[in-house]
N, C-alpha and C positions, 0 to 999 in steps of 0.2 A: 504493498500500500504506500504511495507516493506521500512524503511527508511535504506540505507547503511552504513557503517561503515565510518568514519572521518580519512583523515590523521592525523598526530600529529602537523604536522607545514607545512606551506607555501612551506618552503624551500623542504621537502620532498617531496610533490606534484610536484614542478617545476623540481628536479633531476629524478623523476621518470617519470616524461613526458618525459621530455629531453631525458631520457636512452629508452626510448621507441623510440624515433625518431633516437638517435644519433647507437645505436649498428644497427639499422635495415637498414638505409638508408645509412648515412652519410660512414661509415668505410669500408663496406662490397659492397656495391654497386654502390656508385659515382664515385668513382675512374676509375672504369673501362669503364662506361657509358660515362664520359668526356671523357676518352681515345679515345673512339668508336666515338662519334661525335662533336670532335672538340678543344679539352683543353680548351682552354681561349674563345673561342665563346659560348660554350656548359655552362660553369661557369657565363660566363654573362647573360645569359638567365634565369638558374638555380637561381640566386641572384634577379632577376628583380621577375619573377614568385612567389617565395617564400615571397617576401616584399608584393607584389602588388596582389596576389592571396593565397597562404600559409599564412599568417596572418590572415589576415581576416575570412578565414576558419576556421582557429584553435581558433581564439575568439567567431566565430559561436558554434562550436561543445563543448567549455567550459561554453557559456551562458547556450545552451540547457540544461547541463548535472548538472550546478549547481544550474537552476531553478527546475527543476524536482524531484534532487535527489533519485533516483529510477534505478531499474536496466534497460538497454537500451532496451529490449524487448517489455517494461511497459511505457517508460518516454516519446516517442511520445506522446501517445492516454492520458496519464495525463497531459499532456499540451494542449491539445485540445479537449479532451474529444471524442475524435475520433479515435476508436481503429483502424480503417484502417491503419492508418500512423504507427503502429507499424510494418508494413513490413517493413522500416527502418532499425529498430535496428534487425530482423531477417537477412535482406540481409548483414546488417555486421560481425553479427555472422557466417554466413557462408563465408564470406570473410576471416574472422579473424580464422577462422579456417583453410580452404585451406591455407592463408600463413603461419602460424605455421608449417602446415603439412610438406612445404618444406623446410622454412627458418630452421626447426629443423636440416636439413642435413647438413645447413651449420657450424650450432652451432658442430653437432658430427663430422666435420673435423677439430675444431679448438681442441677438448678433444683428440681425437687421434692423434695430431701434438704433444700436452702437453708430451702426452705418451712416444712419438716417441723421441721427445729433451728430455725428463727424462733419456732415457735408452741411449741414446748417451752420455750424459753429464757424465757418470759414467761407459761409455767405452762396455756396452754391445750389442748394435750394432755399425756398422759402419757408418760412413757418405753415403747417398745417396741422390743424389740430385733427383733422379729419384722416389723415395718415394710419392711425391705427387698424380700424375697419377698411381702410385699402389695401393695409399690409395684409391682414388675415383672410380677406378676400381675394388678393391673388394668388394663382396658382404657383406663378414663378417663382415670387419669393417666398411664400411659406415654403416650399419644397427645397430651394436656393439655403433660407436659416436652415432646415431640419438639416440639410446635409454637411453643411459647415461645422453644426453643433456635432455631430455623431462623428466626422471626423477627427474634431478635435479631443474628444472624449477616446477614441480610440487611438490618438497616440498619446496620451497619458497612459494609458491604459497599458500598451503595446512595451512603456519604457521599465513596467515593474513594480513592486510594492514601493520598496524603500526610494528608489531613485524618480518613481513617477506619482502613483497615488500617495505616500507620505509625505513630502516633498513637497505639491500644492496644497495639499491641505493644512500643513505649516503654516503658509506663508497668506493664503487667502482668508483664512477663517477668523484670525485676530484683525485683519484688516475691516472686514466684513462689519464686525461685530462696534469696530471704534467709529465708522462712518453710521451705523442702523443709530448710534448715540446721536451723533449732530442732527440727523435728519427728524429723530423724536421731537428736540429741542427746540428746533424749529416750528415742528408742525404744532407743537403746544404755545408758542407764543401767537398762532396764529387769529385774528379775533373771531368768537363761536366758537372756537377750539372745544371749548369746556363741556360743549353739548356731546361732542362727540367722544370725549374721555366719559364722562357719564353713562353712554351709551353703551361702551363697549367695556366697562369695568364693574358698573353698579348694576347686579343681577334683579330682572325684574320677572318672579317666578308664574308671572302668569302669561309669558311667552314661551314656559316650558312645554314642548310636545312629544310625543313620542317618536315622529319623526325625528325631530331634533335630536333625540335622546342619542336616538341610531347613527346617526350622521357623525354624534358629538364620539360613538363610543368606536366608529370604523374610522376616526382622524385620530383618536389613540394610537391604533396602529399604525394608519399612514404616517402619521408623521414622526414615527421613532424606526421607519422601514421594518416592520415586523412582519410575518408570514410569507417572504418570500427567501426565507433562509438566505439574504443577505448577508444579516448581523450574524449570522453562523460562520459565515465565508470569513467574514473580518477576524471575528472570536478565533477561526481555526489559523489567522496569523500570527497571534501572541504565544510569547514565551510564556512556560508553564508558570514561571515565578509572578506574573501580571496580575493582580487583583482585579479581578471582573467585577467583584461588589461595588469597588469604590467607583470602579469606570462605566458601571453601569450608571448610577447614581448621577455623576458629572454630564454624562452625555443627557439623560433626562433634566435637570436642571438647564442644561444649557438652552434644549428645546422650549422649554417652557419659559424662557427669558424672552428668545426670539421672538417665538409665538408673540408674547405679551408687545413685544416691542414693534414688530409690525403691524398689531393692532392700534398702537399707540403713534404711528407712523401716517396710517391710513382713514383711519373713523375723525380723528380730531379734524384733519386735512377735508375730507369728505364733509365735514359740518360745516366748516369754515366758508370751504366754495361750494354749499349747495348740492354736491354729486350722492347720490344717494350711494349707500355702504354696500348693495346687494346688486351692484355692477357686471359680476363676474369676472372671472381670472384678467381680463382685461381693465380691472380697476387698477393693478400696480402700474398700467402703462396710458392711465387716463388721470388720475388723483395726482401723481409724482412731478409729471412733468408740468403742472399748474403749480405745484409746491415749490418745487424748485427756482420757477419762472419768478418768484418774490426774492428769491436770496440773489445777493451782488456775486456775480460770474456763476450763475444757476447754470448754466448749459453746461459749463464745466463738472460742476460737481455733481449733475444727472447723469452726464455721460461716465464719471469716475463710479459712481452707483450704479450705472447699469453694467461694467465690466466687473464689480464686485458680484454682484448679483450673478452673472454668468458664472464667474467660479464657484458661488455657491451651489449654483446647478447642475455646476460638469461635477462636483462632487457625490450630487447624488446620482446621477448618472454612471459617471467611474462605479459604484458599488454595483449599479446593477447591469453593467457589463461585465465586470472581472466577476461577478457572479459566475455567470454561463461560461466563461472564457477559462475558469479554474475547472470545470467540468467536462472541458472540451480537452488540456492540456494535459490533467492530471498530473501533475506537478512535472512534465516537461517545458521546461521554462526556454529549451530553443525554437520551440511549439509556438510562442507567446506573439509575436508579430504577426505571423500569416494569420495565426487564428483570430487575435482582434479587426484586422483587414476582412475576413469571411463575415464576423457574426457584425461589424459594424454594416456591412452591405445586406446584409437578411434583415436587422432592423430598420433599416433606412427602406426597403422595401415593405415590409410587414407596416410602416408607419403612414404610406402616403395616402392610404383613405382618411387618415385622421387630421393629417395635415390639409386635405381639400374639403373636411367638413364645415370650414366657414365661407366658403367657396363656391367653388361647382357643384359639390355634393354638399351642400347648404341644405337642400330639399329632400335629400335622402336621409328620414326620421322615422325614427321606430323603439318601442320600449323605452329608454330613458329619454330619449331625444334625439341627438346627430349622432353618427360615426363614433366621434370623438367622446360624445357624452356616455354613449353604450359600452365604451372600451375602459373609461374611469370609473363607471359604476361596476361592471362585472370585475375589476381587479380589487376597487375598494370596498364594497361590500358582500362579495362572494368570496372569490378567489382567496382576499390575503385574510379575511378572519377564516376560513377552512383550514388555510396554512398554518395560522395560529392557533386554532383547536386542534389541530392534528399534532404538532410540534410539543404543545401542552399535556396530550394525553401521554405521547412519545415518552416524554421526559418523566410524566408522573408515575408510568403503568409498564413502560418497557424497559428501562434503564434501572440498574440497581441502585438505590439509595447511598451507596457509597460513594458512588462514581460521581455523584453530586454534591454529594458535603464534600467532599475535597477540593471544589472550586468554591463552593459557598459556605464557610463555617458558620460565618456570624447567622443566628436568626433564622438556621436550616430547617429546624422542624416546624417552625412557624410557615417559610416559605413551599416548604415541600408539600404540607396540608393544604396551602391556599390553589397551587397546582393541579392538585391532585381532586379536590373535593369541591373545592369554591369558583373555580375561573374556567372550567370545561363548563358547567353548568349556566353560566354568565356567558358565555360566548354560545353558548348554542342556544339561548333563550334570543339572544340578538338575533343571529343568524337566521333561524325558523322567522324569527320576525319580518325580516328583511326580505325573506323569500315571496312570503304571503301580504306584505304592505302594497 
């Protein structure tokens, strides 16, 4: 059985894992989902679900990864000698592949927006507040952005764990947090901002709904990149002396912090500028340009933010590509570059329908909405919760307790009882509710 590469440091592991979650869930998806389902009420549910459910589940995936120390389509069978359980790893690979294919569309939007604002800054194009809908409706711009985003991800992953993924995470994540703080401070100083703060931070229990609760549960999985076995893969690269208990705690705290910062950047500005908070994924491309336009050298700040947001998005896509790649090369690092190329090409082809969902295919609607919406719904509300459920049942009933106690010595019995008796019931209830709603 091939042994994976290792992270150079625990900090690299924490930042890469946090980056996987932060770019994917907190910045892009959390603000507009919170806007749709009650603001403060949704935030409260999300925080509770993340601490009570997300943290123990993250520790579960970390414990499996560090104990097994191999690629995800073999790690379950290795830990139990029952190869049928490797089906959990294959489900995670499929989930990550679909997720990456539509997430790359958002990454492509960021790249195109960077190019647009660079041209604006030198006067080659005029300001056009309608550029976002034009960009998303244009098949060529959407596909070009998606292609470039996938190519950048593939390049970083092809460079390896330490020289590619870890180095990028250590550089860009701290810078992103710093700039986020600057944006939040500016957002809070706008006239009328406090109404947005109140909407986001003060729970109104009359806004609670079953649908909102289900989405908060799903977001607690989505925001921590759970259910794809991506965190299992990252943990498999840790050295045995790495404390995954404290690492999981740091990652959850960073994720919650950035989720709150994202809300404080969006909702006060949305309130001050008279923009509805439930404007959808494009909220970040509509509110922030207007916010930066009020700053001195605002265009330059916005370009810098977009670049850093791009790297945050890349740390998420990197984990999704790395998950599939690790199962292709199976420890044969000499195959890494060619595998990254072919996998990237496959993801690009699979993501074309999602990229065209806002343009030439925008009238193709079924189920949850557009093709993009259905891919999002299938991954977030079905495949990821199913992956989390199977992983939890595996850790609670298929693995030996002593395998887990070695990596989670503090509070083990409480955690073990939680994953055996409580969390599976909670996940099943939510999962069934999503299927019949």
